[in-house]
Structures are given as structure tokens and as C-alpha cells.
FITI-370202 format. One line per field, with one value per residue (C-alpha): x, y, z; residue number from 1. Coordinates in nm, 4 decimals, always signed. Each point is the difference from the previous one (the first is absolute). Example, Ala and Ser with C-alpha at 12.3 -4.5 7.8 and 13.67 -1.06 7.14 Angstrom:
xx <- c(+1.2300, +0.1370)
yy <- c(-0.4500, +0.3440)
zz <- c(+0.7800, -0.0660)
nr <- c(1, 2)
//
This chain:
xx <- c(+1.1522, -0.1009, -0.1287, -0.3652, +0.0843, +0.2273, -0.2550, -0.2731, +0.2187, +0.0854, -0.3799, -0.0931, +0.2747, -0.1158, -0.3505, +0.1063, +0.1856, -0.3008, -0.2164, +0.2551, +0.0007, -0.3861, -0.0100, +0.2595, -0.2000, -0.3242, +0.1907, +0.1325, -0.3407, -0.1506, +0.2633, -0.0537, -0.3746, +0.0384, +0.2397, -0.1816, -0.0626, -0.3166, -0.0189, +0.1028, -0.1247, -0.3206, +0.1704, +0.2808, -0.2326, -0.2258, +0.2999, +0.1381, -0.3266, +0.0041, +0.3571, -0.0594, -0.2895, +0.1870, +0.3020, -0.2319, -0.1395, +0.3628, +0.1010, -0.3070, +0.0579, +0.3761, -0.0848, -0.2625, +0.2400, +0.2885, -0.2210, -0.1388, +0.3347, +0.3535, -0.0569, -0.2001, +0.2383, +0.2869, -0.1648, -0.0960, +0.3497, +0.1430, -0.2275, +0.0895, -0.1177, -0.3077, -0.0589, -0.3722, -0.1014, -0.3316, +0.1749, +0.2225, -0.2849, -0.1861, +0.3227, +0.0330, -0.3717, +0.0309, +0.3048, -0.1682, -0.3187, +0.2047, +0.2000, -0.3237, -0.1463, +0.3124, +0.0047, -0.3777, +0.0554, +0.2965, -0.1767, -0.3213, +0.2409, +0.1587, -0.3426, -0.1128, +0.3198, -0.0518, -0.3566, +0.0925, +0.2733, -0.2330, -0.2621, +0.2560, +0.1333, -0.3524, -0.0900, +0.3107, -0.0634, -0.3490, +0.1284, +0.2725, -0.2528, -0.2021, +0.3047, +0.0775, -0.3595, -0.0150, +0.3385, -0.1089, -0.3374, +0.1648, +0.2216, -0.2225, -0.3309, -0.0850, -0.3272, -0.0046, -0.2168, +0.2451, +0.2921, -0.1689, -0.0604, +0.3648, +0.1010, -0.2366, +0.1275, +0.3580, -0.0930, -0.1059, +0.3104, +0.2109, -0.1487, -0.0026, +0.3364, +0.2642, +0.2814, -0.1069, -0.0959, +0.2956, -0.0640, -0.3672, +0.0615, +0.2494, -0.2538, -0.2711, +0.2416, +0.1101, -0.3654, -0.0836, +0.2653, -0.1132, -0.3543, +0.1097, +0.1238, +0.3068, +0.0142, +0.0534, +0.2727, -0.2629, -0.1604, -0.3139, -0.0758, -0.0860, -0.3200, -0.1566, +0.0859, -0.2753, +0.0315, +0.1414, -0.2475, -0.1606, +0.2723, +0.2846, -0.1405, -0.0867, +0.3483, +0.1560, -0.2071, +0.0772, +0.3674, -0.0235, -0.1755, +0.3257, +0.2684, +0.2043, +0.3289, -0.1102, -0.1754, +0.2598, +0.0747, -0.3723, -0.0816, +0.2570, -0.2298, +0.2257, -0.1209, -0.3374, -0.3473, -0.2196, -0.2086, -0.3464, +0.0953, -0.2118, +0.2304, -0.2107, +0.1385, +0.2559, +0.3070, +0.3003, +0.2988, +0.3285, -0.1659, +0.1971, -0.2152, +0.2927, -0.0853, -0.3452, -0.3242, -0.2435, -0.2126, -0.3654, +0.0904, -0.2120, +0.2424, -0.2010, +0.1607, +0.2420, +0.3175, +0.2956, +0.2656, +0.3478, -0.1278, +0.1751, -0.1821, +0.2843, -0.1023, -0.3481, -0.2951, -0.2775, -0.1977, -0.3599, +0.0481, -0.1815, +0.2290, -0.2197, +0.1608, +0.2567, +0.3068, +0.3116, +0.2463, +0.3589, -0.0903, +0.2195, -0.2176, +0.2890, -0.1205, -0.3526, -0.2972, -0.2740, -0.1835, -0.3438, +0.0218, -0.2173, +0.2426, -0.2245, +0.1329, +0.2556, +0.2896, +0.3405, +0.2267, +0.3702, -0.1184, +0.2451, -0.1969, +0.2960, -0.0963, -0.3524, -0.2690, -0.2916, -0.1841, -0.3513, +0.0331, -0.2423, +0.2227, -0.2397, +0.1021, +0.2903, +0.2813, +0.3274, +0.2250, +0.3605, -0.0781, +0.2626, -0.1701, +0.2814, -0.0854, -0.3630, -0.2787, -0.2958, -0.1553, -0.3821, +0.0398, -0.2282, +0.2145, -0.2623, +0.0740, +0.2971, +0.2780, +0.3404, +0.2120, +0.3668, -0.0730, +0.2702, -0.1419, +0.2972, -0.0948, -0.3719, -0.2410, -0.2972, -0.1766, -0.3592, +0.0234, -0.2498, +0.1890, -0.2935, +0.0674, +0.2975, +0.2775, +0.3334, +0.2130, +0.3569, -0.0037, +0.3337, +0.0682, -0.3319, +0.0455, -0.1910, -0.0164, -0.1610, -0.2753, -0.0591, -0.1647, -0.1975, -0.3350, +0.1022, -0.2229, +0.0196, -0.0873, +0.3194, +0.2609, +0.3481, +0.3316, +0.0667, +0.2372, -0.2404, -0.2992, +0.1677, +0.1063, -0.1712, -0.0638, -0.1499, -0.2238, -0.1227, -0.0693, -0.2071, -0.2053, -0.0516, -0.1225, -0.2240, -0.1679, -0.0487, -0.1488, -0.2396, -0.1114, -0.0453, -0.2099, -0.2043, -0.0750, -0.0982, -0.2461, -0.1510, -0.0475, -0.1656, -0.2323, -0.0855, -0.0808, -0.2271, -0.1974)
yy <- c(+6.9152, -0.3659, -0.0876, -0.0884, -0.3732, -0.0308, +0.1841, -0.2358, -0.2978, +0.1101, +0.0578, -0.3540, -0.1434, +0.1986, -0.1124, -0.3730, +0.0226, +0.1394, -0.2814, -0.2647, +0.1288, +0.0048, -0.3659, -0.1163, +0.1476, -0.1607, -0.3275, +0.0282, +0.0743, -0.2920, -0.2379, +0.1244, -0.0404, -0.3528, -0.1311, +0.1532, -0.2358, -0.0285, +0.2622, +0.3025, -0.0866, +0.2010, +0.3448, -0.0822, -0.1041, +0.3191, +0.2191, -0.2009, +0.0498, +0.3650, +0.0318, -0.2128, +0.2293, +0.3170, -0.1427, -0.1031, +0.3603, +0.1355, -0.2274, +0.0849, +0.3660, -0.0213, -0.1863, +0.2535, +0.2883, -0.1655, -0.0787, +0.3558, +0.1657, -0.1172, -0.3289, +0.1520, +0.2821, -0.2551, -0.1988, +0.3028, +0.1434, -0.2839, +0.0605, +0.2478, +0.3508, +0.1163, +0.3626, -0.0663, +0.0454, -0.1650, -0.3367, +0.0286, +0.0347, -0.3032, -0.2055, +0.0922, -0.0667, -0.3495, -0.0791, +0.0910, -0.2077, -0.3116, +0.0424, +0.0540, -0.3140, -0.2084, +0.1664, -0.0663, -0.3637, -0.0233, +0.1766, -0.2364, -0.2917, +0.1417, +0.0742, -0.3555, -0.1282, +0.2375, -0.1119, -0.3686, +0.0600, +0.1923, -0.2744, -0.2617, +0.1951, +0.0715, -0.3744, -0.1175, +0.2576, -0.1341, -0.3619, +0.0890, +0.2090, -0.3189, -0.1940, +0.2424, -0.0052, -0.3924, -0.0221, +0.2383, -0.1757, -0.3347, +0.0978, +0.2391, -0.1839, -0.2883, -0.0868, -0.3084, +0.1806, +0.2956, -0.2443, -0.2085, +0.3190, +0.1019, -0.3437, +0.0243, +0.3599, -0.1222, -0.2814, +0.2548, +0.2052, -0.3114, +0.0090, +0.3761, +0.0901, -0.2615, +0.2079, -0.0228, -0.3695, -0.1258, +0.2679, -0.0949, -0.3685, +0.0609, +0.1997, -0.2705, -0.2891, +0.1862, +0.0622, -0.3572, -0.1481, +0.2426, -0.1383, -0.3798, -0.1532, -0.1896, -0.3803, -0.0847, -0.2307, -0.2468, -0.1029, -0.1201, +0.3474, +0.1006, -0.2142, +0.2680, +0.2920, +0.1514, +0.0108, +0.3235, +0.2668, +0.1398, +0.2819, -0.2374, -0.2278, +0.2954, +0.1251, -0.3286, -0.0622, +0.3637, -0.0686, -0.3383, +0.1452, +0.2019, -0.1408, -0.2596, +0.1844, +0.2873, -0.1540, -0.2293, +0.2299, +0.0756, -0.3808, -0.0674, -0.1530, -0.2158, -0.1690, +0.1809, -0.1116, -0.0658, -0.2845, -0.0294, +0.2780, +0.0056, +0.0208, -0.1808, +0.0672, +0.2434, +0.0866, -0.0404, -0.1191, -0.0121, +0.0890, -0.0581, -0.1938, -0.1796, -0.1133, +0.1495, -0.1331, -0.0894, -0.2531, -0.0359, +0.2673, +0.0166, +0.0128, -0.1664, +0.0566, +0.2454, +0.0772, -0.0493, -0.1051, +0.0188, +0.0958, -0.0762, -0.2065, -0.1597, -0.1024, +0.1500, -0.1589, -0.0693, -0.2756, -0.0440, +0.2653, -0.0037, +0.0212, -0.1483, +0.0532, +0.2574, +0.0675, -0.0920, -0.0727, +0.0428, +0.0969, -0.0631, -0.1946, -0.1635, -0.1137, +0.1262, -0.1380, -0.1025, -0.2649, -0.0348, +0.2720, -0.0169, +0.0069, -0.1576, +0.0672, +0.2412, +0.0900, -0.0958, -0.0582, +0.0447, +0.0917, -0.0566, -0.2153, -0.1462, -0.1353, +0.1401, -0.1229, -0.0965, -0.2510, -0.0703, +0.2782, -0.0203, -0.0076, -0.1594, +0.0927, +0.2283, +0.0559, -0.0718, -0.0579, +0.0523, +0.1003, -0.0459, -0.2028, -0.1646, -0.0873, +0.1084, -0.1556, -0.1078, -0.2239, -0.0764, +0.2791, -0.0492, +0.0062, -0.1474, +0.1021, +0.2031, +0.0566, -0.0531, -0.0662, +0.1034, +0.0768, -0.0644, -0.2482, -0.1125, -0.0562, +0.0862, -0.1560, -0.1561, -0.1921, -0.0487, +0.2608, -0.0566, -0.0314, -0.1154, +0.1203, +0.1888, +0.0356, -0.0866, -0.0639, +0.1398, +0.0911, +0.0266, -0.1786, -0.2012, -0.3432, -0.3128, +0.0335, +0.3388, -0.1529, -0.3105, +0.2372, +0.1990, -0.0743, -0.0943, -0.1403, -0.1366, +0.3442, +0.1296, +0.0824, -0.1211, -0.0342, -0.3630, -0.0969, +0.0988, -0.1532, -0.3303, -0.0271, -0.2855, +0.1576, +0.2973, -0.2315, -0.1670, +0.3289, +0.0953, -0.3108, +0.0590, +0.3713, -0.1078, -0.2714, +0.2502, +0.2460, -0.2673, -0.0875, +0.3647, +0.0334, -0.2958, +0.1290, +0.3357, -0.1670, -0.2109, +0.3181, +0.1678, -0.2930, -0.0101, +0.3640, -0.0211, -0.2717)
zz <- c(-3.2958, -0.0916, -0.3571, -0.0247, -0.0645, +0.3110, +0.2084, -0.1161, +0.0623, +0.3544, +0.0623, -0.1121, +0.1971, +0.3192, -0.0621, -0.0404, +0.3167, +0.1950, -0.1509, +0.1121, +0.3502, +0.0173, -0.1469, +0.2572, +0.2747, -0.1092, -0.0256, +0.3441, +0.1630, -0.2002, +0.1261, +0.3654, -0.0370, -0.1333, +0.2565, +0.3010, +0.2950, +0.2034, +0.2732, -0.2087, -0.3503, +0.0246, +0.0337, -0.2342, -0.2771, +0.0467, -0.0240, -0.2869, -0.1940, +0.0575, -0.1107, -0.3075, -0.0915, +0.0320, -0.1721, -0.2935, -0.0121, -0.0024, -0.2772, -0.2200, +0.0651, -0.0918, -0.3134, -0.1046, +0.0672, -0.1803, -0.3053, -0.0385, +0.0694, -0.0264, -0.1742, -0.2876, -0.0395, -0.0161, -0.2752, -0.2004, +0.0261, -0.1972, -0.2871, -0.2895, +0.0658, -0.2139, -0.1022, +0.0064, +0.3721, -0.0716, -0.1083, +0.2939, +0.2501, -0.1622, +0.0378, +0.3668, +0.0645, -0.1740, +0.1946, +0.3286, -0.0864, -0.0836, +0.3255, +0.1968, -0.1413, +0.0824, +0.3418, +0.0663, -0.0726, +0.2313, +0.2808, -0.0558, +0.0412, +0.3076, +0.1520, -0.0528, +0.1636, +0.2840, +0.0305, +0.0106, +0.2512, +0.2193, -0.0171, +0.0683, +0.3111, +0.1296, -0.0412, +0.1686, +0.2867, +0.0528, +0.0116, +0.2550, +0.2090, +0.0132, +0.1066, +0.2760, +0.1143, -0.0035, +0.1857, +0.2776, +0.0227, +0.0421, +0.2808, +0.1875, -0.0093, +0.2208, -0.1835, -0.2223, -0.2547, -0.0263, -0.0341, -0.2713, -0.1980, +0.0418, -0.1376, -0.2948, -0.0755, +0.0244, -0.2405, -0.2544, +0.0605, -0.0821, -0.3576, -0.0361, +0.1350, -0.1277, +0.1205, +0.3655, -0.0256, +0.2100, +0.2739, +0.0194, +0.0064, +0.2846, +0.1916, -0.0446, +0.0858, +0.3294, +0.0807, -0.0553, +0.2225, +0.2744, -0.0126, +0.0122, +0.3403, +0.0245, +0.0229, +0.3692, +0.0989, +0.1076, -0.3202, +0.1808, +0.0936, -0.3670, +0.0422, +0.2170, -0.2317, -0.2130, -0.3646, -0.1662, -0.0500, -0.3179, -0.0074, +0.0145, -0.2745, -0.2397, +0.0440, -0.0546, -0.3255, -0.1234, +0.0316, -0.1520, -0.3099, -0.0965, -0.2249, +0.1914, -0.0650, +0.2065, +0.3142, +0.1399, +0.3125, +0.0368, +0.0121, +0.2631, +0.2706, +0.1799, +0.3298, -0.0102, +0.1197, -0.3024, +0.1402, -0.1869, -0.2609, -0.3093, -0.3103, -0.2559, -0.3549, +0.1524, -0.2121, +0.2392, -0.1874, +0.1940, +0.3152, +0.3153, +0.2658, +0.1510, +0.3478, -0.0188, +0.1358, -0.2882, +0.1538, -0.1313, -0.2536, -0.3226, -0.2931, -0.2748, -0.3369, +0.1519, -0.2136, +0.2304, -0.2517, +0.1468, +0.3396, +0.3107, +0.2594, +0.1711, +0.3513, -0.0376, +0.1666, -0.2572, +0.1753, -0.1311, -0.2537, -0.3346, -0.2890, -0.2609, -0.3488, +0.1638, -0.2150, +0.2264, -0.2844, +0.0977, +0.3643, +0.2934, +0.2449, +0.2056, +0.3407, -0.0812, +0.2077, -0.2440, +0.2150, -0.0888, -0.2811, -0.3164, -0.2989, -0.2630, -0.3642, +0.1656, -0.2258, +0.1737, -0.2774, +0.1016, +0.3430, +0.3008, +0.2495, +0.1835, +0.3471, -0.0598, +0.2401, -0.2075, +0.2133, -0.1306, -0.2564, -0.2849, -0.3204, -0.2546, -0.3513, +0.1211, -0.2368, +0.1947, -0.3090, +0.0740, +0.3618, +0.2806, +0.2597, +0.1954, +0.3572, -0.0269, +0.1984, -0.1919, +0.2488, -0.1023, -0.2717, -0.3051, -0.3183, -0.2255, -0.3794, +0.1150, -0.2445, +0.1539, -0.2983, +0.0544, +0.3806, +0.2501, +0.2709, +0.1926, +0.3689, -0.0523, +0.2391, -0.1875, +0.2725, -0.0963, -0.2780, -0.2697, -0.3428, -0.2192, -0.3600, +0.1141, -0.2514, +0.1666, -0.3080, -0.0182, +0.3489, +0.1919, +0.3346, +0.0153, +0.1444, +0.0280, +0.3848, -0.0288, -0.2229, +0.2313, +0.2569, -0.2436, -0.1742, -0.3548, -0.2695, -0.3431, -0.1210, +0.1795, -0.2821, +0.1043, -0.1564, -0.1264, +0.2751, +0.2712, -0.1871, -0.0449, +0.3645, +0.1679, +0.3186, -0.1730, -0.2066, +0.3223, +0.1458, -0.3064, +0.0329, +0.3667, -0.0557, -0.3018, +0.2184, +0.2859, -0.2371, -0.1375, +0.3576, +0.0810, -0.3251, +0.0867, +0.3540, -0.1498, -0.2219, +0.2675, +0.2134, -0.2898, -0.0697, +0.3740, +0.0166, -0.3119, +0.1679)
nr <- c(1, 2, 3, 4, 5, 6, 7, 8, 9, 10, 11, 12, 13, 14, 15, 16, 17, 18, 19, 20, 21, 22, 23, 24, 25, 26, 27, 28, 29, 30, 31, 32, 33, 34, 35, 36, 37, 38, 39, 40, 41, 42, 43, 44, 45, 46, 47, 48, 49, 50, 51, 52, 53, 54, 55, 56, 57, 58, 59, 60, 61, 62, 63, 64, 65, 66, 67, 68, 69, 70, 71, 72, 73, 74, 75, 76, 77, 78, 79, 80, 81, 82, 83, 84, 85, 86, 87, 88, 89, 90, 91, 92, 93, 94, 95, 96, 97, 98, 99, 100, 101, 102, 103, 104, 105, 106, 107, 108, 109, 110, 111, 112, 113, 114, 115, 116, 117, 118, 119, 120, 121, 122, 123, 124, 125, 126, 127, 128, 129, 130, 131, 132, 133, 134, 135, 136, 137, 138, 139, 140, 141, 142, 143, 144, 145, 146, 147, 148, 149, 150, 151, 152, 153, 154, 155, 156, 157, 158, 159, 160, 161, 162, 163, 164, 165, 166, 167, 168, 169, 170, 171, 172, 173, 174, 175, 176, 177, 178, 179, 180, 181, 182, 183, 184, 185, 186, 187, 188, 189, 190, 191, 192, 193, 194, 195, 196, 197, 198, 199, 200, 201, 202, 203, 204, 205, 206, 207, 208, 209, 210, 211, 212, 213, 214, 215, 216, 217, 218, 219, 220, 221, 222, 223, 224, 225, 226, 227, 228, 229, 230, 231, 232, 233, 234, 235, 236, 237, 238, 239, 240, 241, 242, 243, 244, 245, 246, 247, 248, 249, 250, 251, 252, 253, 254, 255, 256, 257, 258, 259, 260, 261, 262, 263, 264, 265, 266, 267, 268, 269, 270, 271, 272, 273, 274, 275, 276, 277, 278, 279, 280, 281, 282, 283, 284, 285, 286, 287, 288, 289, 290, 291, 292, 293, 294, 295, 296, 297, 298, 299, 300, 301, 302, 303, 304, 305, 306, 307, 308, 309, 310, 311, 312, 313, 314, 315, 316, 317, 318, 319, 320, 321, 322, 323, 324, 325, 326, 327, 328, 329, 330, 331, 332, 333, 334, 335, 336, 337, 338, 339, 340, 341, 342, 343, 344, 345, 346, 347, 348, 349, 350, 351, 352, 353, 354, 355, 356, 357, 358, 359, 360, 361, 362, 363, 364, 365, 366, 367, 368, 369, 370, 371, 372, 373, 374, 375, 376, 377, 378, 379, 380, 381, 382, 383, 384, 385, 386, 387, 388, 389, 390, 391, 392, 393, 394, 395, 396, 397, 398, 399, 400, 401, 402, 403, 404, 405, 406, 407, 408, 409, 410, 411, 412, 413, 414, 415)
//
């Protein structure tokens, strides 16, 4: 026969063991519910909510039984015995009330935790249901309107379900690559290809709006047909457009920092004030492109084709432009300090007010075929070169004659 103290101690130990088992079960179901994956999350979360509710009721009932029974008896047993039964009853009642108050606070706290966890699970289940629906709609529907709705829904999911962001971006990237045609071996064939549809553009913009550290694979668009695409003010840093066709594209003020455009065809594209810093544009075709005030600092423009490109006010500081073709390009007010210009072709290139100080590889022979003026900023050795001075006088005289002819034509029209 055990003593009352030993029996009370054993009872408390057994109750603690049961409470520990229930707590472990609740934690296990919570982890399963939180780590569920699309496709099975709905059922798992509903079951988890029921289990959490039942577990909470069991815990509350167990605490109430322990307070009114073994726990009170154990605490009262340690007190000195009293001959007055009334006083002993008051002591037991006070002890039970204090324990009930403490237990009520604990139960209220646990209830709030369960309510918050249930709300989180229900909300996450709703978001993942939306993701499942959008994914199914994206693949099963051939209607552009349905696909656009799916893309917009996935864009919301990217914000609402951070843990599934990589999965969603991979899905959208694969879908985008499936929409775009590959560049044919004969580059001239790209001129007969229609621009990407609204679904492709919406997908591209949705991917580009995500943090750049997460969208590298999704923006891997190597050798794709993007002729005439409208990407004005798009955020596409580190995008891979290597070898792609971007002729006549609208990319005004687009953010393309560190993008890969090596070998891409971007003829006649609009890149007004586009951010192309540190981009790889080796062998790019930019003939006739509009690059006014474009940011091209530290860009790699080796062997770039920029015939007749409009680079007025462009920032080309420290750009590597070895072997680039700038025939008849307009570089008025362009900033080329620190740029590498060895082997560059400047035939009839307009260098009015261009800053060519501290450049590397620029020779007098390259300047003798360009249009240079008194406003062109050159390093002292080049500015003092007799042939360069002669070329400046020649260009200044031609500019005055052109200005005089323009004034005569204007006067004749007014008459």
C-alpha cells in the first residue's frame, strides 16, 4: 500500500506523461499541416484542424480533472492538518479556485494559439487552392482570357505564398518559353514573326517583378522570338536574351542591369533611358536603335553593331567597345570617359559635345573619319594633334554651311 504522498506523486507523473503525449501529437499534426504540398493540402489541413480541436478539448478536460482532483489533494496533503473541518474545507476551496484561475488563463492562451494556428492553416489552404486552380487553368485552357486570369492569380500567389515562390516561378518560366517561338537559323525569318501575345508579355512582366535572386531561371529566354515586344518600364535584371530577336521592341526605361544580350538582334528597338549597366552585349545588333540617355556604364559592347544608332546623351563610362561599329551613329553629348575604344569604327559618327577624355585605345586615325567639333572633349595629346585640329576645322566649316543652307531654306519657305 502506497503512502498518500507517493500515490499523489505517481498520479501527477502519469498526468504529465499524458499531457506530454497529447502535446507531441498536436505538434506533429501542426507540422504536417504546415509542410503540406499542393494537391493534398486541403484534406490534410481539414483533418489537422479537427485533430487540433479535439486535442485542445482533451487538454482542457485533463487540466480541469487534475485541478479538481489529484493536484488539489496533493497540495493540501502537504499542509498541516487542522481539527477544524470548516477551515480545512475553506483551504481546499481556496486552493481549487486559485488553480482554476491559473488553469483558465492557460486554457485561454492555448485557445488563442489554436485559433491563430487554425486561421493560418485555413488561409494557407485557401491560397494553395487558388494556386492549384490557376495552375490547372493555365495548362488546360486555350483561351487567352483564361490564361491571363491564371497569370494574374499566380502573381498574387507569389506574394501570398513565399514558400512556393520558386515553384511558381519555374511554372511560369516554363509556360513562357512554351509560348515563344525559337529564333530560326536564318535571322531574316524573324521579320515575318508576329510579336508575342498579351499572355506572354503579362507572364514576362510578372516574373520580372519578383526579386532578381529568384527569377534567374524563369527569365532564361535564350534564342527566343520577341520581335516588337512591349516592355516599357519593365523590371528584368539579369534576364538572359542571348541570341534572341528583339527587333523593334519597346523597352523605354526598362531595367535590364546585368542582362545577357550577347548576339541578340535589337535593330530599331527603342531603349530610351534604359538601364543596361554591366550588361553583356557582345556581338549585339543595335543598328538604328534608339538609345538616347541610356545607361550603359561598364557594359560589354565588344564587336557591337551600332550603325546609325541614336546615342545622344548616353552614358558609356568605362564601357568596353573594342571593335564596335559606330558608322553614322549619333553620339552627341555622350559620356565615354574611361571607355575602351581600340579598333572602334567611327566613320561619320557625330561626336558633337561628346566627352572622350581618359578613353583607352582611341587613336587619331579613328577620329579623322568621325565628325568632331570644338565642343568635342578630347585628351590633350589628341586635341593637339595637327590632323585632328584640321578635321575639327573641316567639320566646323561643314556645320556652318549646313546651318546657312537651313536658314536660307527657312527664309524661302516663309516668303
